ROMARLO-694365 format. One record per atom (N, C-alpha, C): residue number from 0; residue in one letter; x, y, z. Coordinates in Angstrom, 2 decimals. Each point is the difference from the previous one (the first is absolute). Layout:
<site NUM,A,<X,Y,Z>>
...
This chain:
<site 0,M,<74.82,140.51,85.25>>
<site 0,M,<-1.41,-0.27,-0.04>>
<site 0,M,<-0.67,0.81,-1.14>>
<site 1,R,<0.42,1.27,-0.19>>
<site 1,R,<-0.62,0.80,-1.08>>
<site 1,R,<0.22,-0.65,-1.35>>
<site 2,S,<1.23,-0.50,-0.24>>
<site 2,S,<0.29,-0.58,-1.27>>
<site 2,S,<-0.79,-1.29,-0.17>>
<site 3,Q,<-0.23,-0.74,1.09>>
<site 3,Q,<-0.83,-1.18,-0.09>>
<site 3,Q,<-1.44,0.35,-0.38>>
<site 4,I,<-0.56,1.07,0.63>>
<site 4,I,<-1.35,0.44,-0.33>>
<site 4,I,<-0.04,0.40,-1.46>>
<site 5,A,<0.97,0.76,-0.46>>
<site 5,A,<0.04,0.50,-1.38>>
<site 5,A,<0.05,-1.17,-0.96>>
<site 6,F,<0.83,-1.00,0.33>>
<site 6,F,<0.10,-1.18,-0.88>>
<site 6,F,<-1.29,-0.78,0.00>>
<site 7,T,<-0.66,-0.17,1.17>>
<site 7,T,<-1.23,-0.73,0.07>>
<site 7,T,<-1.10,0.69,-0.82>>
<site 8,V,<-0.10,1.30,0.14>>
<site 8,V,<-1.01,0.78,-0.78>>
<site 8,V,<0.34,-0.12,-1.46>>
<site 9,A,<1.23,0.22,-0.39>>
<site 9,A,<0.40,-0.04,-1.42>>
<site 9,A,<-0.27,-1.38,-0.57>>
<site 10,A,<0.32,-1.08,0.70>>
<site 10,A,<-0.27,-1.32,-0.46>>
<site 10,A,<-1.48,-0.26,-0.16>>
<site 11,S,<-0.79,0.49,0.97>>
<site 11,S,<-1.46,-0.15,-0.11>>
<site 11,S,<-0.57,0.69,-1.21>>
<site 12,V,<0.54,1.22,-0.26>>
<site 12,V,<-0.46,0.75,-1.15>>
<site 12,V,<0.36,-0.72,-1.29>>
<site 13,L,<1.22,-0.54,-0.10>>
<site 13,L,<0.36,-0.77,-1.20>>
<site 13,L,<-0.88,-1.18,-0.19>>
<site 14,I,<-0.28,-0.74,1.08>>
<site 14,I,<-0.86,-1.16,-0.07>>
<site 14,I,<-1.39,0.41,-0.40>>
<site 15,A,<-0.54,1.08,0.62>>
<site 15,A,<-1.32,0.46,-0.35>>
<site 15,A,<-0.03,0.47,-1.45>>
<site 16,G,<1.08,0.61,-0.48>>
<site 16,G,<0.02,0.48,-1.39>>
<site 16,G,<-0.09,-1.16,-0.97>>
<site 17,C,<0.59,-1.18,0.33>>
<site 17,C,<-0.04,-1.08,-0.89>>
<site 17,C,<-1.40,-0.61,-0.08>>
<site 18,A,<-0.67,-0.01,1.13>>
<site 18,A,<-1.35,-0.57,-0.01>>
<site 18,A,<-1.03,1.06,0.26>>
<site 19,G,<0.37,1.24,-0.21>>
<site 19,G,<-0.84,1.12,0.33>>
<site 19,G,<-1.11,0.23,-1.00>>
<site 20,P,<-0.73,1.07,0.27>>
<site 20,P,<-1.16,0.30,-0.81>>
<site 20,P,<0.34,0.49,-1.40>>
<site 21,A,<-0.96,-0.11,-0.88>>
<site 21,A,<0.19,0.46,-1.40>>
<site 21,A,<0.20,1.51,-0.01>>
<site 22,V,<0.63,0.51,-1.03>>
<site 22,V,<0.19,1.42,-0.19>>
<site 22,V,<-1.34,0.61,-0.44>>
<site 23,Y,<-0.32,1.11,0.64>>
<site 23,Y,<-1.25,0.72,-0.33>>
<site 23,Y,<0.12,0.66,-1.39>>
<site 24,A,<-1.06,-0.05,-0.75>>
<site 24,A,<-0.09,0.75,-1.24>>
<site 24,A,<-1.46,0.35,-0.23>>
<site 25,P,<-0.29,1.26,-0.40>>
<site 25,P,<-1.42,0.38,-0.35>>
<site 25,P,<-0.45,-0.83,-1.16>>
<site 26,T,<-1.30,-0.18,-0.11>>
<site 26,T,<-0.59,-0.68,-1.15>>
<site 26,T,<0.28,0.81,-1.21>>
<site 27,V,<0.44,-0.66,-1.05>>
<site 27,V,<0.32,0.68,-1.28>>
<site 27,V,<-1.25,0.78,-0.50>>
<site 28,G,<0.20,1.23,-0.30>>
<site 28,G,<-1.04,0.85,-0.56>>
<site 28,G,<-0.90,0.65,1.09>>
<site 29,A,<0.18,-0.35,1.26>>
<site 29,A,<-0.78,0.57,1.08>>
<site 29,A,<0.50,1.41,0.31>>
<site 30,P,<-0.90,0.87,0.45>>
<site 30,P,<0.44,1.34,0.40>>
<site 30,P,<0.95,-0.13,1.25>>
<site 31,V,<1.02,0.88,0.01>>
<site 31,V,<1.00,-0.12,1.12>>
<site 31,V,<0.21,1.38,0.63>>
<site 32,S,<0.65,-0.09,1.14>>
<site 32,S,<0.51,1.17,0.73>>
<site 32,S,<1.43,-0.31,0.34>>
<site 33,T,<0.74,0.95,0.53>>
<site 33,T,<1.38,-0.26,0.42>>
<site 33,T,<0.17,0.35,1.48>>
<site 34,M,<0.96,-0.67,0.58>>
<site 34,M,<0.33,0.27,1.42>>
<site 34,M,<1.48,-0.01,0.18>>
<site 35,T,<0.50,0.93,0.85>>
<site 35,T,<1.41,0.03,0.39>>
<site 35,T,<0.05,-0.06,1.52>>
<site 36,L,<1.11,-0.49,0.47>>
<site 36,L,<0.23,-0.12,1.46>>
<site 36,L,<1.02,1.04,0.41>>
<site 37,D,<-0.34,0.70,1.05>>
<site 37,D,<0.90,0.95,0.66>>
<site 37,D,<0.29,-0.63,1.34>>
<site 38,R,<1.14,-0.64,0.13>>
<site 38,R,<0.30,-0.80,1.22>>
<site 38,R,<0.62,0.84,1.10>>
<site 39,G,<0.19,1.29,-0.23>>
<site 39,G,<0.59,0.86,1.04>>
<site 39,G,<1.38,-0.51,0.33>>
<site 40,D,<0.29,-0.12,1.30>>
<site 40,D,<1.31,-0.45,0.46>>
<site 40,D,<0.06,-1.50,0.31>>
<site 41,A,<-1.06,-0.73,-0.37>>
<site 41,A,<-0.02,-1.44,0.28>>
<site 41,A,<1.11,-0.68,-0.80>>
<site 42,K,<0.97,-0.58,0.66>>
<site 42,K,<1.11,-0.67,-0.67>>
<site 42,K,<-0.32,-1.44,-0.35>>
<site 43,A,<-0.79,-0.61,0.84>>
<site 43,A,<-0.37,-1.42,-0.16>>
<site 43,A,<-1.46,-0.20,0.36>>
<site 44,M,<-0.73,-0.63,-0.88>>
<site 44,M,<-1.39,-0.30,0.32>>
<site 44,M,<-0.45,-1.17,-0.82>>
<site 45,A,<-0.96,-0.71,0.52>>
<site 45,A,<-0.68,-1.05,-0.75>>
<site 45,A,<-1.26,0.56,-0.57>>
<site 46,L,<-0.28,-0.36,-1.20>>
<site 46,L,<-1.20,0.54,-0.67>>
<site 46,L,<-0.74,-1.18,-0.61>>
<site 47,T,<-1.29,-0.11,0.34>>
<site 47,T,<-0.86,-1.06,-0.52>>
<site 47,T,<-1.08,0.69,-0.83>>
<site 48,F,<-0.23,-0.46,-1.22>>
<site 48,F,<-1.03,0.58,-0.88>>
<site 48,F,<-1.11,-1.03,-0.16>>
<site 49,Y,<-1.24,0.45,0.23>>
<site 49,Y,<-1.18,-0.88,-0.12>>
<site 49,Y,<-0.81,0.46,-1.20>>
<site 50,A,<-0.14,-0.80,-1.01>>
<site 50,A,<-0.81,0.35,-1.17>>
<site 50,A,<-1.49,0.06,0.34>>
<site 51,N,<-0.40,-0.70,1.03>>
<site 51,N,<-1.38,0.13,0.57>>
<site 51,N,<0.08,0.73,1.29>>
<site 52,G,<-0.20,1.30,-0.08>>
<site 52,G,<0.10,0.84,1.22>>
<site 52,G,<-1.20,-0.02,0.86>>
<site 53,S,<-1.11,-0.60,-0.45>>
<site 53,S,<-1.21,-0.02,0.84>>
<site 53,S,<0.23,-0.91,1.23>>
<site 54,N,<0.84,-1.05,-0.13>>
<site 54,N,<0.23,-0.87,1.12>>
<site 54,N,<1.50,-0.39,0.13>>
<site 55,C,<0.84,0.67,-0.72>>
<site 55,C,<1.49,-0.24,0.06>>
<site 55,C,<0.31,-1.43,-0.32>>
<site 56,T,<-0.38,-0.41,-1.22>>
<site 56,T,<0.36,-1.31,-0.53>>
<site 56,T,<0.58,0.24,-1.38>>
<site 57,E,<0.40,-1.04,-0.67>>
<site 57,E,<0.60,0.07,-1.31>>
<site 57,E,<1.31,0.76,0.01>>
<site 58,K,<0.95,-0.48,0.83>>
<site 58,K,<1.33,0.66,0.08>>
<site 58,K,<0.65,-0.07,-1.35>>
<site 59,R,<0.62,1.10,-0.40>>
<site 59,R,<0.71,0.08,-1.25>>
<site 59,R,<1.31,0.75,0.21>>
<site 60,T,<0.96,-0.26,-0.86>>
<site 60,T,<1.24,0.74,-0.01>>
<site 60,T,<-0.19,1.19,-0.96>>
<site 61,L,<0.45,1.15,0.45>>
<site 61,L,<-0.14,1.19,-0.87>>
<site 61,L,<1.01,-0.11,-1.15>>
<site 62,P,<-0.42,0.52,-1.15>>
<site 62,P,<0.91,-0.06,-1.18>>
<site 62,P,<1.24,0.85,0.17>>
<site 63,G,<1.11,-0.40,-0.64>>
<site 63,G,<1.17,0.87,-0.04>>
<site 63,G,<0.95,-0.19,1.20>>
<site 64,G,<-0.19,-1.03,0.81>>
<site 64,G,<0.92,-0.22,1.13>>
<site 64,G,<0.04,1.21,0.97>>
<site 65,S,<1.15,0.61,0.14>>
<site 65,S,<0.16,1.12,0.92>>
<site 65,S,<-0.45,1.32,-0.57>>
<site 66,A,<-0.51,0.05,-1.22>>
<site 66,A,<-0.35,1.22,-0.63>>
<site 66,A,<-1.03,0.82,0.84>>
<site 67,F,<-1.01,-0.69,0.57>>
<site 67,F,<-1.01,0.68,0.82>>
<site 67,F,<0.70,0.53,1.27>>
<site 68,W,<0.83,-0.81,0.60>>
<site 68,W,<0.73,0.45,1.21>>
<site 68,W,<0.83,1.25,-0.26>>
<site 69,D,<0.52,0.08,-1.21>>
<site 69,D,<0.85,1.14,-0.35>>
<site 69,D,<-0.81,1.18,-0.54>>
<site 70,G,<-1.32,-0.02,0.10>>
<site 70,G,<-0.80,1.13,-0.40>>
<site 70,G,<-0.47,-0.01,-1.46>>
<site 71,K,<0.17,-1.10,-0.70>>
<site 71,K,<-0.47,-0.08,-1.39>>
<site 71,K,<-1.52,-0.41,-0.01>>
<site 72,P,<-0.73,0.64,-0.86>>
<site 72,P,<-1.47,-0.30,-0.03>>
<site 72,P,<-0.29,-1.42,-0.49>>
<site 73,I,<-1.04,-0.55,0.52>>
<site 73,I,<-0.56,-1.26,-0.48>>
<site 73,I,<-1.41,0.27,-0.52>>
<site 74,S,<-0.45,-0.81,-0.96>>
<site 74,S,<-1.37,0.12,-0.52>>
<site 74,S,<-0.92,-0.94,0.76>>
<site 75,M,<-1.19,0.48,0.31>>
<site 75,M,<-0.99,-0.82,0.69>>
<site 75,M,<-1.32,0.12,-0.74>>
<site 76,E,<-0.67,-1.12,-0.11>>
<site 76,E,<-1.31,0.01,-0.66>>
<site 76,E,<-0.96,0.82,0.84>>
<site 77,A,<-0.70,0.90,-0.66>>
<site 77,A,<-0.98,0.90,0.70>>
<site 77,A,<-1.24,-0.81,0.39>>
<site 78,G,<-0.69,0.50,1.05>>
<site 78,G,<-1.28,-0.57,0.38>>
<site 78,G,<0.03,-1.16,0.92>>
<site 79,R,<1.17,-0.56,0.30>>
<site 79,R,<0.14,-1.13,0.93>>
<site 79,R,<0.55,0.52,1.32>>
<site 80,E,<-0.31,-0.66,1.09>>
<site 80,E,<0.57,0.42,1.29>>
<site 80,E,<1.31,-0.82,0.20>>
<site 81,Y,<1.07,0.71,0.34>>
<site 81,Y,<1.27,-0.58,0.27>>
<site 81,Y,<0.39,0.31,1.42>>
<site 82,A,<0.93,-0.79,0.57>>
<site 82,A,<0.54,0.26,1.34>>
<site 82,A,<1.50,-0.17,0.01>>
<site 83,F,<0.63,0.78,0.84>>
<site 83,F,<1.42,-0.05,0.25>>
<site 83,F,<0.22,-0.25,1.49>>
<site 84,G,<0.83,-0.96,0.32>>
<site 84,G,<0.44,-0.24,1.41>>
<site 84,G,<1.46,0.41,0.07>>
<site 85,M,<0.33,0.86,1.01>>
<site 85,M,<1.34,0.49,0.15>>
<site 85,M,<0.48,-0.22,1.43>>
<site 86,L,<1.24,-0.37,0.13>>
<site 86,L,<0.61,-0.27,1.28>>
<site 86,L,<1.46,0.49,-0.04>>
<site 87,T,<0.35,0.88,0.88>>
<site 87,T,<1.34,0.52,0.05>>
<site 87,T,<0.88,-0.96,0.80>>
<site 88,V,<1.22,-0.23,-0.52>>
<site 88,V,<0.95,-0.89,0.67>>
<site 88,V,<1.06,0.83,0.65>>
<site 89,A,<0.23,-0.25,1.27>>
<site 89,A,<0.98,0.78,0.78>>
<site 89,A,<1.43,-0.21,-0.48>>
<site 90,D,<0.38,-1.18,-0.39>>
<site 90,D,<1.37,-0.27,-0.41>>
<site 90,D,<0.19,0.46,-1.42>>
<site 91,T,<0.62,1.20,-0.16>>
<site 91,T,<0.15,0.59,-1.29>>
<site 91,T,<1.03,-0.69,-0.89>>
<site 92,N,<0.68,-1.02,0.51>>
<site 92,N,<0.94,-0.77,-0.83>>
<site 92,N,<-0.75,-0.93,-0.95>>
<site 93,I,<-1.23,-0.19,0.23>>
<site 93,I,<-0.78,-0.97,-0.79>>
<site 93,I,<-0.31,0.58,-1.38>>
<site 94,G,<-0.42,1.27,-0.07>>
<site 94,G,<-0.36,0.59,-1.30>>
<site 94,G,<-1.44,-0.24,-0.30>>
<site 95,W,<-0.43,0.44,-1.18>>
<site 95,W,<-1.43,-0.06,-0.39>>
<site 95,W,<-0.29,-1.46,-0.44>>
<site 96,F,<-1.24,-0.37,0.07>>
<site 96,F,<-0.45,-1.24,-0.65>>
<site 96,F,<-1.51,0.02,-0.10>>
<site 97,T,<-0.50,-0.76,-0.96>>
<site 97,T,<-1.41,-0.21,-0.17>>
<site 97,T,<-0.22,-1.47,0.13>>
<site 98,A,<-0.83,-0.38,0.94>>
<site 98,A,<-0.26,-1.43,0.20>>
<site 98,A,<-1.35,-0.15,0.67>>
<site 99,P,<-0.61,-1.16,-0.19>>
<site 99,P,<-1.23,-0.27,0.74>>
<site 99,P,<0.37,-0.18,1.48>>
<site 100,L,<-0.51,0.81,0.87>>
<site 100,L,<0.37,-0.05,1.38>>
<site 100,L,<-0.38,-1.31,0.72>>
<site 101,G,<-0.80,-0.81,-0.63>>
<site 101,G,<-0.32,-1.26,0.60>>
<site 101,G,<1.20,-0.91,0.07>>
<site 102,F,<1.02,0.26,-0.84>>
<site 102,F,<1.21,-0.85,-0.04>>
<site 102,F,<1.09,0.60,0.89>>
<site 103,V,<-0.08,1.22,0.39>>
<site 103,V,<1.08,0.68,0.72>>
<site 103,V,<-0.52,0.46,1.36>>
<site 104,T,<0.73,-0.35,1.02>>
<site 104,T,<-0.32,0.47,1.35>>
<site 104,T,<1.07,0.97,0.42>>
<site 105,L,<-0.43,1.22,0.31>>
<site 105,L,<0.92,1.07,0.38>>
<site 105,L,<-0.28,0.45,1.42>>
<site 106,S,<0.89,-0.39,0.87>>
<site 106,S,<-0.22,0.41,1.41>>
<site 106,S,<0.68,1.31,0.30>>
<site 107,S,<0.79,0.53,-0.89>>
<site 107,S,<0.72,1.26,0.26>>
<site 107,S,<-0.66,1.20,-0.71>>
<site 108,S,<-1.27,-0.06,-0.20>>
<site 108,S,<-0.66,1.10,-0.72>>
<site 108,S,<-0.05,1.27,0.82>>
<site 109,T,<0.10,1.11,-0.63>>
<site 109,T,<-0.07,1.28,0.68>>
<site 109,T,<-1.46,0.36,0.26>>
<site 110,C,<-0.86,-0.32,-0.96>>
<site 110,C,<-1.41,0.37,0.09>>
<site 110,C,<-0.86,-1.26,-0.23>>
<site 111,D,<-1.22,0.06,0.49>>
<site 111,D,<-0.95,-1.06,-0.31>>
<site 111,D,<-0.33,0.06,-1.47>>
<site 112,M,<-0.55,-1.12,-0.49>>
<site 112,M,<-0.44,-0.05,-1.44>>
<site 112,M,<-1.03,1.07,-0.23>>
<site 113,Q,<0.22,0.72,-1.12>>
<site 113,Q,<-0.94,1.01,-0.47>>
<site 113,Q,<-0.64,-0.54,-1.28>>
<site 114,I,<-1.32,-0.12,-0.04>>
<site 114,I,<-0.71,-0.43,-1.18>>
<site 114,I,<-0.96,1.12,-0.39>>
<site 115,L,<0.06,0.33,-1.31>>
<site 115,L,<-0.92,0.99,-0.55>>
<site 115,L,<-0.56,-0.58,-1.28>>
<site 116,S,<-1.15,0.52,-0.33>>
<site 116,S,<-0.62,-0.41,-1.29>>
<site 116,S,<-0.64,1.21,-0.63>>
<site 117,F,<-0.23,-0.14,-1.35>>
<site 117,F,<-0.67,1.07,-0.73>>
<site 117,F,<-0.44,-0.56,-1.34>>
<site 118,R,<-0.83,0.77,-0.70>>
<site 118,R,<-0.53,-0.36,-1.29>>
<site 118,R,<0.40,1.09,-0.99>>
<site 119,P,<1.06,-0.23,-0.82>>
<site 119,P,<0.44,1.04,-0.93>>
<site 119,P,<-1.01,0.28,-1.15>>
<site 120,Q,<0.02,1.23,-0.46>>
<site 120,Q,<-0.82,0.40,-1.13>>
<site 120,Q,<0.87,0.10,-1.24>>
<site 121,A,<-0.56,-0.24,-1.14>>
<site 121,A,<0.73,0.01,-1.24>>
<site 121,A,<0.66,1.35,-0.24>>
<site 122,G,<1.21,-0.04,-0.49>>
<site 122,G,<0.73,1.17,-0.42>>
<site 122,G,<0.55,0.83,1.18>>
<site 123,M,<-0.18,-0.40,1.20>>
<site 123,M,<0.46,0.74,1.18>>
<site 123,M,<1.42,-0.44,0.34>>
<site 124,N,<0.76,0.92,0.61>>
<site 124,N,<1.33,-0.27,0.53>>
<site 124,N,<-0.10,0.06,1.53>>
<site 125,Y,<0.60,-0.98,0.65>>
<site 125,Y,<-0.05,-0.09,1.49>>
<site 125,Y,<1.39,-0.04,0.59>>
<site 126,R,<0.11,0.48,1.24>>
<site 126,R,<1.26,-0.07,0.73>>
<site 126,R,<-0.34,-0.64,1.36>>
<site 127,L,<0.67,-1.11,0.23>>
<site 127,L,<-0.10,-0.69,1.32>>
<site 127,L,<1.20,0.46,0.78>>
<site 128,S,<-0.27,0.68,1.11>>
<site 128,S,<1.08,0.53,0.84>>
<site 128,S,<0.06,-0.79,1.32>>
<site 129,Y,<1.24,-0.34,0.36>>
<site 129,Y,<0.22,-0.78,1.21>>
<site 129,Y,<1.05,0.69,0.82>>
<site 130,R,<-0.33,0.32,1.23>>
<site 130,R,<0.90,0.70,0.89>>
<site 130,R,<0.23,-0.80,1.30>>
<site 131,T,<1.22,0.08,0.49>>
<site 131,T,<0.31,-0.72,1.23>>
<site 131,T,<0.53,1.02,1.05>>
<site 132,D,<-0.40,-0.24,1.22>>
<site 132,D,<0.53,0.77,1.13>>
<site 132,D,<0.67,-1.05,0.86>>
<site 133,H,<1.29,-0.21,-0.22>>
<site 133,H,<0.73,-1.06,0.67>>
<site 133,H,<0.01,0.20,1.54>>
<site 134,A,<0.12,1.24,0.45>>
<site 134,A,<0.05,0.28,1.43>>
<site 134,A,<-1.34,-0.45,0.68>>
<site 135,Q,<-1.12,0.27,-0.66>>
<site 135,Q,<-1.30,-0.31,0.58>>
<site 135,Q,<-0.49,-1.37,-0.39>>
<site 136,K,<0.75,-0.69,-0.92>>
<site 136,K,<-0.35,-1.27,-0.54>>
<site 136,K,<-1.42,0.01,-0.60>>
<site 137,K,<-0.22,1.00,-0.86>>
<site 137,K,<-1.27,0.19,-0.65>>
<site 137,K,<0.25,0.17,-1.50>>
<site 138,C,<-0.95,-0.46,-0.80>>
<site 138,C,<0.04,0.18,-1.42>>
<site 138,C,<-1.32,0.61,-0.50>>
<site 139,Y,<0.09,0.74,-1.04>>
<site 139,Y,<-1.19,0.67,-0.52>>
<site 139,Y,<-0.06,-0.19,-1.52>>
<site 140,T,<-1.18,-0.23,-0.49>>
<site 140,T,<-0.22,-0.12,-1.43>>
<site 140,T,<-1.04,0.99,-0.48>>
<site 141,S,<0.15,0.47,-1.20>>
<site 141,S,<-0.97,0.85,-0.62>>
<site 141,S,<-0.04,-0.25,-1.48>>
<site 142,L,<-1.12,0.28,-0.62>>
<site 142,L,<-0.11,-0.22,-1.42>>
<site 142,L,<-0.68,1.27,-0.57>>
<site 143,T,<0.64,0.54,-1.01>>
<site 143,T,<-0.53,1.21,-0.62>>
<site 143,T,<-0.11,-0.18,-1.50>>
<site 144,R,<-0.90,0.79,-0.58>>
<site 144,R,<-0.09,0.14,-1.49>>
<site 144,R,<0.95,1.13,-0.34>>
<site 145,V,<0.76,-0.21,-1.07>>
<site 145,V,<0.94,1.03,-0.45>>
<site 145,V,<-0.53,0.53,-1.32>>
<site 146,G,<-0.37,1.30,0.02>>
<site 146,G,<-0.51,0.63,-1.24>>
<site 146,G,<1.08,0.30,-0.99>>
<site 147,A,<-0.40,0.37,-1.20>>
<site 147,A,<0.95,0.37,-1.06>>
<site 147,A,<0.89,1.13,0.40>>
<site 148,D,<-0.46,0.87,0.92>>
<site 148,D,<0.77,1.14,0.47>>
<site 148,D,<0.91,-0.40,1.19>>
<site 149,G,<-0.03,-1.24,0.41>>
<site 149,G,<0.82,-0.47,1.11>>
<site 149,G,<-0.67,0.15,1.39>>
<site 150,R,<-1.13,0.62,0.04>>
<site 150,R,<-0.73,0.14,1.27>>
<site 150,R,<-0.53,-1.36,0.43>>
<site 151,E,<0.06,-0.22,1.33>>
<site 151,E,<-0.49,-1.26,0.57>>
<site 151,E,<-1.24,0.25,0.84>>
<site 152,T,<-0.98,-0.87,-0.18>>
<site 152,T,<-1.20,0.05,0.81>>
<site 152,T,<-0.26,-1.40,0.58>>
<site 153,P,<-0.53,-0.07,1.22>>
<site 153,P,<-0.24,-1.32,0.61>>
<site 153,P,<-0.91,-0.86,-0.88>>
<site 154,E,<0.31,-1.28,-0.07>>
<site 154,E,<-0.83,-0.99,-0.77>>
<site 154,E,<-1.22,-0.34,0.84>>
<site 155,P,<-1.20,0.24,-0.49>>
<site 155,P,<-1.20,-0.25,0.78>>
<site 155,P,<-0.29,-1.54,0.25>>
<site 156,S,<0.53,-0.87,-0.83>>
<site 156,S,<-0.28,-1.44,0.22>>
<site 156,S,<1.04,-0.66,0.89>>
<site 157,F,<1.05,0.74,0.46>>
<site 157,F,<1.03,-0.50,0.83>>
<site 157,F,<-0.58,-0.42,1.36>>
<site 158,R,<0.42,-1.18,0.49>>
<site 158,R,<-0.42,-0.41,1.34>>
<site 158,R,<1.08,-0.83,0.63>>
<site 159,Q,<0.21,0.17,1.29>>
<site 159,Q,<0.89,-0.78,0.79>>
<site 159,Q,<-0.71,-1.32,0.32>>
<site 160,R,<0.76,-1.08,-0.01>>
<site 160,R,<-0.59,-1.30,0.31>>
<site 160,R,<0.67,-0.63,1.21>>
<site 161,Q,<-0.69,-0.86,0.70>>
<site 161,Q,<0.54,-0.73,1.13>>
<site 161,Q,<0.52,-1.34,-0.47>>
<site 162,P,<1.28,-0.31,0.27>>
<site 162,P,<0.56,-1.31,-0.42>>
<site 162,P,<-0.63,-1.12,0.83>>
<site 163,I,<-0.11,-1.15,-0.63>>
<site 163,I,<-0.50,-1.23,0.67>>
<site 163,I,<1.09,-1.03,-0.15>>
<site 164,K,<0.35,-0.65,1.13>>
<site 164,K,<0.97,-1.10,-0.05>>
<site 164,K,<-0.65,-1.18,-0.71>>
<site 165,T,<0.73,-0.64,-0.89>>
<site 165,T,<-0.54,-1.15,-0.69>>
<site 165,T,<0.95,-1.20,0.12>>
<site 166,D,<-0.48,-1.10,-0.45>>
<site 166,D,<0.79,-1.25,0.04>>
<site 166,D,<0.67,-0.25,-1.30>>
<site 167,G,<-0.01,0.95,-0.95>>
<site 167,G,<0.62,-0.20,-1.29>>
<site 167,G,<-0.86,-0.78,-1.01>>
<site 168,S,<-1.29,-0.18,0.30>>
<site 168,S,<-0.88,-0.79,-0.86>>
<site 168,S,<-0.59,0.82,-1.15>>
<site 169,G,<0.31,1.26,-0.04>>
<site 169,G,<-0.62,0.87,-1.04>>
<site 169,G,<-1.22,0.68,0.52>>
<site 170,A,<-0.29,-0.13,1.28>>
<site 170,A,<-1.11,0.69,0.61>>
<site 170,A,<0.24,1.50,-0.02>>
<site 171,P,<-1.05,0.82,0.13>>
<site 171,P,<0.17,1.43,0.00>>
<site 171,P,<1.02,0.44,1.05>>
<site 172,E,<0.78,1.05,-0.32>>
<site 172,E,<1.05,0.48,0.87>>
<site 172,E,<-0.26,1.39,0.56>>
<site 173,C,<-1.24,0.51,-0.24>>
<site 173,C,<-0.35,1.27,0.65>>
<site 173,C,<-1.49,-0.01,0.27>>
<site 174,A,<-0.35,0.81,1.00>>
<site 174,A,<-1.43,0.10,0.36>>
<site 174,A,<-0.70,0.83,-1.04>>
<site 175,P,<-1.33,-0.27,-0.21>>
<site 175,P,<-0.75,0.71,-1.05>>
<site 175,P,<-0.09,1.48,0.22>>
């Protein structure tokens, strides 16, 4: 059964990748910030990126494939609100993937969907941290600004969002 679930999810991701969202890129010449992901001990998770974080629409694929998953920074246009949806997958044989969750149904998730949004400022470096407590079946997200000296401070524009079930029509996927 586990291998069947893994195959179903992998096939769904491949199909979604073929017809999936465009790759995100900041507007040429626009001021940017950078963000890295600290995934903690999460071995497998689904990550959805929304270029319109005010209502969780405009799904995009993050640039560089697994680079963000592996802790490599990505550039984001400053001054816009973005959102990230994260879901930990219990079956660690699946591995990482980035896909629009509207195409993938995961019944074996460890945690409920976590959605957060924020509005980056130009020239700032951010760290998105994701932690899982498998025993308690809870997940935690935090977003910090990382100074030139490596010190981290909480990002004031960070906010947790409530997911909304949709019919795949492109309707908003999080509460305001």
